[in-house]
N, C-alpha and C positions, 0 to 999 in steps of 0.2 A: 600095731594091729596086723593080724595075719591077713593074707590075701583073701581067704575065705570070709572072714569078718568084714573086710572092706567090700567085697562083692555083695554080701547080704545087706550092708548099709545102703549101697547103691540101689539094690532091688527095693528096699523099703523107702528110701528117701529120694531117690533119683538124682536130679541135678543139684540138690542141696548138699551133696557130699563132695568134699574137696578131693583133689587128686593126690596131694602131698601126704606121704606116710611118714611117721616118726619112728625110726628104728630104736629098739632097745639096745643100749650099749653101756659100758662101764662108766664112761665120763658122765652120761646123763644121770646115772644112778648115784655116782659119787658126789656130784656138785652140791647137792643140798647138805651133805655131811660136812662140807667145807664152807658152808653158808655163802656160797657163790652161785650166781646163775651159770648156766652152761657156757655162755659166751665169755665170761670172765674166767671161768675154771679151765675150759679147753676149747677155744674158738674154732680149732681146726678138726674137732671130733665129728664123727658121723652125726651124732645128735644135734650138735650146734648147726652143722650144714643143713640138716633136715628142717630145723626150726627156721633157719633163714629162708629156705625154699618155701616154707609155709607162709612166712611173711610176705614174700614175693608174690605168692599165689593170692593171698588176701588183697594186697595192694592192686595187683593186675586185675582182679575181679571187682574192684571198687567196693570191697567189703571192709576195707580199712585204708585210711589215707595216711600217708607218711607224716603229715602235720600232726596227727593224733599221737604220733610216737615221740615227737619232739619234747625234750625235757624229761623223759622217763629213764634216762640212762642211770641215774643215781636213785631212783625211786625203789622203795622196797616192793616185793612182789605184791603185797596187799594194796599198796598205794596204786600200782598199775592196774589192778583189777577194778577198783572203785571208780 
C-alpha cells in the first residue's frame, strides 16, 4: 500500500488502521507459484519480515493471540482462514 493510500485509510478509519505495511517484492509474488507460503519460500525476504511485523502488531494489540496460531504451521491457507 502506498503511503498516500495508507494516509487515506487512516483519515477514513482512524485507529482501526494498523501501522504495519506489507511491501511488494519478488519473493512474495513468487511464493504462490511454488505452492509455498512466504515463510517457507524465503523467510528472510522483505515480505516475510513485513508479515512477521504484522503478526507482532496484531498480537501486541490483542487483536490476535499466539495461541490461535498454534497448530497452523502445516495447515493449508484455506484451513487457516476458516
